[in-house]
N, C-alpha and C positions, 0 to 999 in steps of 0.2 A: 466281452468286447472283442470284436474281430479287427485284427491289426495286420496290415500288409507292409512288408519291408521291401522297398525298391532298391536293389543293390545286393544281389544274392551272394557275391563273393567278398563283400566288405567285411573287414575285421570287426568294426563297430556293429554292423548289422548282424553278424553272426552271434556276437556276444549278447546283444539286446534280445535276439530271438530266443537264445538259451535261457536268459533270465526270465522273460515273460512266460515261456513254456513250463517253467518250474512251478507256475501257479495256473494249472490248466482249468481250474474252476472259474477263473477270472478272465483268462485270455485265450483266444485262438489266434495263431500266427501263421501267416503264409509269406513266402518270399518270392519275389518276381525279379528275374534277371532282365533288366531293361537294356542291357548291352546287346541283346538279341531282339529280333522282331517281336513286337507285342501289340496288342489291341487295347484301346481305351477301356473296353468293357471288362478287362481283367481286374479293375478296381471296384466293380459293382459289388455291393453287399458289405463293404468294409466300413467300419466306423472311423478308422484312422489310417493314414499312410505315413510311414517314416521313410524319408528319402535320404539315403546314405550313398547312393551311387555317385561316383565322381572320379577324377584323377588328381593325384597328389604324389609327393615324394619322387617326382621326376625332374631331372635337370631341364630347365626351361630354355628353349631355343626359338629362333625366329620361325623355324619350321613347325614347331608344335604349339605355338601360341594360340592359333585358331582352334586347336583341339580343346584347349581349356575352355574356351567360350562355348564351343559346341556341346561339350559334355557337362561342364559344371553350371552353365547358365541355361542354354537352350533345352537340354534334356530335362532339367529340373522343372522348368516352366511347362514343358509338354506334359510331364507326369502330373503336375499340379492341376493343369486344366482338365486332364482326363479324370482325375480324382474328383474334382468339383462337379464335373458334368455327370458323374455317376453317383452322386449323393454322399460322398465322403464328408464327414463333419469336421475333421481335424487333420491338418497337414503339418508334419514336423520336418523341418529342413535343417540339415547340418551345414552351417556356414563355418567360419573360422576366425580365430584371432588375427589372422593375416589381413583381414579387411582394414586393419588400422595402419598397416604399412610400417610397423615398428619392429626393430630387431632388439632394441633395448628401451627401457622406460617404464612408466607407470600409467595405467589406463584407468580413468574413473568415468563416471556417468557423463561428464562434460566433454570427454575426448571424442573428436569427430573422426570417422573412418577416412583414410587416405591411402588406399591400396597402391602398391608400387610394383607388384609382380602380376604375371598373367593369372596365376592361381587366385591371388587376393582380389583382383579386378573382376574375375569371372564370378566369384562368390558374392561380391558386393552388387554386381549387376543382377544376379539372380534374386537377391533380397529385394531389390527395387521392383522387379517384375512380380514377385510373389505378393508384395504389399498391395499391388493393384488388384489382385484376385481375392484378397481377404474381405470377408463380410461376416455378418452375424451367423450365417448358416455354414460358412467355411472359414474356420479359425486357422490361422497360419502361425505356427510357433517356430521361431528362428533361434538356433543355438550357435553361439560363437565360442566353442571350447578352446582352451589352451592345449598344450601337448597332452595327448591321451596315451596312457601306458597300461600294460597288463600282460599277463602271460600270452605269448604268441603275437604280440603287437608288432607293428612295422614303424618305420620312420626313424627319428633321431634317438629314441630311447635305446633300441638294441645296439646302436653304434656306440653309445656311451657305456652300456653294460659290457660290451665286448672289451673295451679298453680297461674297465674296472677289473675284469677277470685276468688280465695279462700284465698290466703295468704295476711295477712295485712302488713307483713314486708318481706324484701328481701335484701340480701347483696348488698352493693354498690360496683360496679366494673367498671373499665375503660377498656372495651374491644371493639373489632371491629370484625364483621362477614360479609362476603359476603353473600347476600341473593338475591332471585329472585322472584318477585311477578308474579303470574301466568298470569296476564294480559299483563305484560311486555314481558314475554316469548312468549305468543301467537302472539303479534305484531312482535316480532323478527322472529318467524317461518314464518309468512306470508311474510315478506320481503325476507327471505332466499329462500322461494319457488319461489317468483317472479323473483329472480335473477338467479335461476337454478344452483347456484354455489355449489362446494364441498369445502372441507377444514376443519379446526379445529376452533371451536368457544367456547367462554367463556361468554355467556350472564349473566349479573348480574345487580342489581340495581345501579343507579348512586351514591347512598349513602351507605356507610357501616353502619351497624346496631349494636348498643350495646345491650347487653341482658337487661340492665336497661331500655333503651328506648322502647324495645319491650314489656317488662312487664308493663311498665307505660302506654303505649298506649292501650294495650289490656284491662287493668283495667279501664282506663278512658272511653272506649267504652261500658263498662258495669256498669257505674255509681259508680265505686269504686276507691279507692286511695291506692297506695302502699307506705309505708314508707321505704326509702332506708337507710339501716344502714351502716355507715362507719366503718372502722377498721378491715375488713376481707380480704382486698386486699393482704396482705403479705402471709396469709395462703392459699388463693386460688391460688396465683401465685406459691407457693411451690408445690401444689397438681396437678395443671393443666396438667403437663407433666407426672404424675405418675398414676393418676386416670382418666380413660377414660371419665366417666360421668362429672367430674369436668371440664375437658378440653373442652368437647362439649358445656357445658352451660356457663362457665365463661372465657374460653380462647379465643384468637383471631385467626381467620383463614380467610385470605383474598386473593383474586386475585388482582393483580395489575390492576388498572382501565384502563391502556393503552391496556390491552389484550382484552377489551370488546367494542372497538369502532365500530366494524362492525355491521351494521344494528341496531344501537341503535334507539329505537322509539323516535321521536321528542316530542311526547305528553306524556312522561312517568310521572306517578303520583308521587307526594311527598310520602315519607314513611308513614306519618300519614294518608294520604288518603287511602293507600293500606290496612292499618290495619282496618280502618273504613269500607271498603268494605268487608274485610275478616270476620269481626266480626258482620256484619249486621244481624239483627234478621229476 
């Protein structure tokens, strides 16, 4: 299978490429940097395109709001149209949990998207446009992953990991988060490509993760120990819906596990093992 990844400097794209290339008898992989000038014909001859190009992890301002639309929506649709015109059979688009507009809560199959950030809105609008391009000869698969982590990742995980390496104490909190280890995501994508299917997918770890478990495991992998202080739960619960950072760190945000049954890897690592690999020196 010939696979093209659009988004040459994306962390997820790089990891997926490495994973697929480890099976050279089954996959040929090329990467296209769509942040530079490109021609539609670049996608000719490929069976599938995985679109990971986009902007995220930037502070949103009035000045850069339009950039989210241009890159996350318009570029995605431009690439998809080019892929379809050149005979690509499957288009895999990385959307986000952010389309739900939730900082805390539980998402199930009946939960409707309601994005409230420029990032989430741009991803949701891209999904709408891609749905109009999909047909029997051009399958569109949309992924809405939660926080993705792994060795060398970007975003919120390395910020929490840095705290875990340096803080001797941390508030004890009973929360749950949906998370997705990069190795699990790569295995999911491989199975999705092999199926040739379109549709909407919610890959996540089999286990929900608490902030305390995450901090404790990261610290342990660096020969440190964090003391978890009880007594802050009531205050954090009060603030989690009012202060964005508190909600992201201490609140619960989960996908119902029943949403993630498709293409689950049979050999998925335990959470502790994923942190060990992520923090490996």
